[in-house]
C-alpha positions as CSV (number, residue, x, y, z in Angstrom):
1,M,-15.0,28.5,-20.8
2,P,-12.6,25.5,-20.5
3,S,-9.9,25.2,-23.1
4,P,-10.2,22.4,-25.6
5,E,-6.6,21.5,-24.6
6,F,-7.9,20.5,-21.2
7,S,-11.5,19.7,-21.7
8,G,-11.4,18.0,-25.1
9,D,-14.7,19.8,-26.0
10,A,-14.2,19.7,-29.7
11,G,-17.2,17.6,-30.6
12,S,-15.6,15.6,-33.4
13,R,-12.7,14.5,-31.1
14,A,-14.3,14.2,-27.7
15,S,-14.7,10.4,-27.6
16,G,-11.2,9.8,-29.0
17,V,-9.6,12.3,-26.5
18,Q,-11.3,10.5,-23.6
19,D,-10.1,7.1,-24.8
20,D,-6.6,8.6,-25.1
21,L,-6.8,10.0,-21.6
22,R,-7.7,6.6,-20.2
23,D,-4.9,4.9,-22.0
24,D,-2.5,7.7,-21.0
25,R,-3.2,7.5,-17.3
26,K,-3.7,3.7,-16.8
27,A,-1.1,2.1,-19.1
28,P,1.4,0.2,-16.9
29,E,4.3,1.3,-19.1
30,R,5.0,4.5,-21.0
31,T,7.7,5.7,-23.4
32,C,10.0,8.5,-22.2
33,V,10.0,11.2,-24.9
34,A,13.6,12.2,-24.0
35,T,15.3,8.8,-24.1
36,R,12.7,6.7,-26.0
37,E,13.0,4.0,-23.4
38,V,9.9,2.1,-22.3
39,R,9.5,2.1,-18.5
40,P,6.9,1.4,-15.8
41,A,4.7,4.4,-15.4
42,D,5.8,4.8,-11.8
43,E,9.3,5.6,-13.0
44,L,8.2,8.5,-15.2
45,I,6.7,11.9,-14.7
46,R,3.6,13.0,-16.7
47,F,3.5,16.4,-18.3
48,V,0.5,18.2,-19.9
49,R,0.2,21.3,-22.0
50,A,-1.6,24.3,-20.6
51,P,-4.0,26.4,-22.8
52,D,-1.2,28.9,-23.4
53,G,1.1,26.1,-24.6
54,T,3.2,26.0,-21.4
55,V,4.4,22.5,-20.4
56,V,3.2,21.7,-16.9
57,P,4.3,18.8,-14.7
58,D,1.4,16.6,-13.5
59,L,2.9,14.8,-10.5
60,K,-0.5,13.4,-9.4
61,R,-1.5,12.4,-12.9
62,A,-4.8,14.2,-12.4
63,L,-4.7,17.0,-15.0
64,P,-6.8,16.5,-18.1
65,G,-5.4,16.7,-21.6
66,R,-2.9,14.7,-23.6
67,G,0.0,13.5,-21.5
68,V,3.7,13.3,-22.3
69,W,6.0,11.2,-20.1
70,V,9.6,11.7,-19.1
71,T,11.8,9.5,-17.0
72,A,11.7,10.8,-13.4
73,T,15.2,12.3,-13.2
74,A,16.4,15.8,-13.6
75,D,18.8,14.8,-16.3
76,S,15.9,13.3,-18.4
77,V,13.8,16.4,-18.0
78,R,16.7,18.6,-19.1
79,L,17.3,16.3,-22.1
80,A,13.6,16.5,-23.1
81,V,13.8,20.3,-23.0
82,K,17.1,20.4,-24.9
83,R,15.8,18.0,-27.6
84,K,12.5,19.8,-27.9
85,A,10.9,16.5,-27.2
86,F,7.7,18.0,-25.7
87,A,6.7,19.5,-29.0
88,R,7.0,16.1,-30.6
89,G,5.2,14.4,-27.9
90,F,2.3,16.9,-27.9
91,K,2.4,17.0,-31.7
92,G,2.3,20.7,-31.6
93,A,3.8,23.9,-30.1
94,A,4.9,23.4,-26.5
95,N,6.7,26.0,-24.4
96,A,9.0,24.1,-22.0
97,A,10.8,26.5,-19.6
98,P,14.6,26.2,-19.6
99,D,14.5,25.6,-15.8
100,L,11.7,23.0,-16.0
101,D,13.9,20.4,-14.3
102,A,14.3,22.8,-11.3
103,Q,10.5,23.5,-11.3
104,V,9.9,19.8,-11.0
105,A,12.5,19.4,-8.2
106,E,10.8,22.2,-6.3
107,L,7.4,20.5,-6.6
108,L,8.8,17.2,-5.5
109,L,10.5,18.9,-2.5
110,K,7.2,20.5,-1.5
111,Q,5.3,17.3,-1.9
112,T,7.8,15.3,0.2
113,L,7.9,17.9,3.0
114,A,4.1,18.0,3.0
115,M,4.1,14.3,3.5
116,L,6.4,14.8,6.5
117,G,3.9,17.3,7.8
118,F,1.2,14.5,7.6
119,V,3.5,12.2,9.5
120,N,3.9,14.8,12.2
121,K,0.1,15.4,12.4
122,A,-0.4,11.6,12.8
123,G,1.8,11.7,15.9
124,L,4.5,9.6,14.2
125,A,7.4,12.1,14.3
126,V,9.8,12.8,17.1
127,A,12.7,15.3,17.2
128,G,15.7,15.8,19.4
129,F,18.5,13.3,20.2
130,S,16.9,12.0,23.4
131,K,13.5,11.4,21.9
132,V,15.0,9.8,18.8
133,E,17.1,7.5,21.0
134,S,14.1,6.5,23.1
135,A,12.2,5.7,20.0
136,L,15.1,3.6,18.7
137,A,15.3,1.7,22.1
138,E,11.6,0.9,21.7
139,G,12.0,-0.4,18.2
140,R,9.4,2.0,16.8
141,V,11.6,3.9,14.2
142,A,10.8,3.5,10.5
143,G,13.4,6.1,9.4
144,L,15.9,8.7,10.7
145,V,15.8,12.2,9.4
146,H,18.9,14.4,9.7
147,A,19.2,18.1,8.6
148,S,21.5,18.3,5.6
149,D,23.4,21.0,7.5
150,A,23.7,18.9,10.6
151,A,27.2,18.3,12.0
152,D,28.5,14.9,10.8
153,D,29.5,14.1,14.4
154,G,25.9,14.4,15.5
155,V,24.8,12.1,12.6
156,R,27.3,9.5,13.7
157,K,26.1,9.6,17.3
158,V,22.5,8.9,16.2
159,S,23.8,6.1,13.9
160,Q,25.7,4.6,16.9
161,A,22.6,4.8,19.0
162,A,20.7,2.9,16.3
163,R,23.3,0.2,16.3
164,R,23.2,-0.1,20.1
165,H,19.5,-0.7,19.9
166,G,19.6,-3.1,17.0
167,Q,18.2,-0.6,14.6
168,D,21.3,-0.1,12.4
169,G,19.3,-1.1,9.2
170,V,16.7,1.6,9.6
171,A,16.3,4.0,6.7
172,S,18.1,7.3,6.9
173,V,17.3,10.6,5.2
174,R,19.5,13.7,4.8
175,L,17.8,15.7,2.0
176,F,16.4,18.7,3.8
177,S,17.8,21.7,5.5
178,G,17.2,22.4,9.1
179,E,14.9,25.3,8.2
180,Q,12.8,23.0,6.0
181,L,12.5,20.5,8.8
182,D,11.5,23.2,11.2
183,L,8.6,24.2,9.0
184,A,7.5,20.7,8.2
185,L,7.5,19.6,11.9
186,G,6.4,22.9,13.4
187,R,9.3,23.1,15.7
188,S,12.5,25.1,16.2
189,N,16.1,24.0,15.6
190,V,15.4,20.5,14.3
191,V,18.6,18.7,13.6
192,H,17.7,15.0,14.1
193,A,14.3,13.5,13.9
194,A,12.7,10.1,13.5
195,V,9.5,8.9,11.8
196,L,7.8,6.1,13.6
197,V,6.4,2.9,12.0
198,G,3.1,3.5,10.2
199,P,1.7,3.7,6.6
200,V,2.1,7.5,6.3
201,S,5.8,7.2,7.4
202,A,6.3,4.5,4.7
203,A,4.8,6.8,2.2
204,F,7.1,9.7,3.3
205,L,10.2,7.5,2.9
206,A,9.0,6.4,-0.5
207,R,8.7,10.1,-1.5
208,C,12.2,10.7,-0.2
209,D,13.5,7.9,-2.4
210,A,11.7,9.3,-5.4
211,Y,13.0,12.8,-4.8
212,A,16.6,11.6,-4.3
213,R,16.4,9.6,-7.5
214,Y,15.2,12.6,-9.4
215,L,18.2,14.6,-8.1
216,G,20.5,11.8,-9.0
217,M,21.7,11.2,-5.5
218,D,21.2,8.9,-2.5
219,R,18.7,9.9,0.1
220,T,21.6,10.2,2.6
221,G,25.3,10.7,2.7
222,P,27.6,8.2,4.5
223,D,27.5,8.5,8.3
224,D,31.3,9.0,8.6
225,G,31.6,12.1,6.5
226,P,29.8,14.7,4.4
227,G,27.1,13.2,2.2
228,Q,25.9,14.0,-1.2
229,A,23.2,16.1,0.3
230,D,26.0,18.5,1.4
231,D,27.1,18.9,-2.1
232,A,23.8,18.8,-3.9
233,R,21.3,20.5,-1.6
234,P,18.1,21.0,-3.7
235,S,16.9,24.1,-2.0
236,N,18.6,26.3,0.6
237,E,16.3,29.3,0.8
238,G,16.7,30.9,4.2
239,S,19.4,28.5,5.3
240,G,22.5,29.7,6.9
241,D,25.0,28.5,9.4
242,R,23.1,26.7,12.1
243,P,24.4,26.4,15.6
244,A,26.1,23.1,16.0
245,E,23.6,20.4,17.2
246,T,21.1,22.9,18.7
247,D,18.3,20.4,18.5
248,R,16.0,21.5,21.3
249,A,12.8,20.0,19.9
């Protein structure tokens, strides 16, 4: 039987809970329980409380129950845990895991890579230097994607190609390891890729921006040297030393 925490099935409170849910999900602004700052809802992450009291991130804002909102940065989530702000927000016991910020980061990472997979399925992703350069020459590139473990010299070469073809202002992403790009694109040894112009590509790039903001970094490092992604890689499972510029996709 559904828990009252999620279904609001306590008869005397059902109507009020449903009203609260509507306000919770649709209000244009919310207050961060960690910083007490009022922000647009799109700049915060919603959390709900599971039946066992565990604090659960609700990135899609689809889970039922009372919602508590935190500014969408890892620092703010850590602060909310440290200050026991979730218990205050839920007005009751709430079990926020010490590594809740890392759990959210992992969910955002998976969500962003899944969107890259959708870009690929839509036929809007190319990989390999020659294919990327061809797409740049045709003016079809919405964003460049480099493996975080790519050689800086290779990143510079792609950037130079973009400038040659008048695409120097194109978005650039360096958030994901080569292995993660391999899995998302279903190819081997992806070092440099490009997403082509289209709505799903724009959605992917927006997810990249949100993920980078959460980590407190830019979505790419500077072209002429190691970027922040090299120092703050979010997830390196299975990553090791990759052969220099072995992009055969």
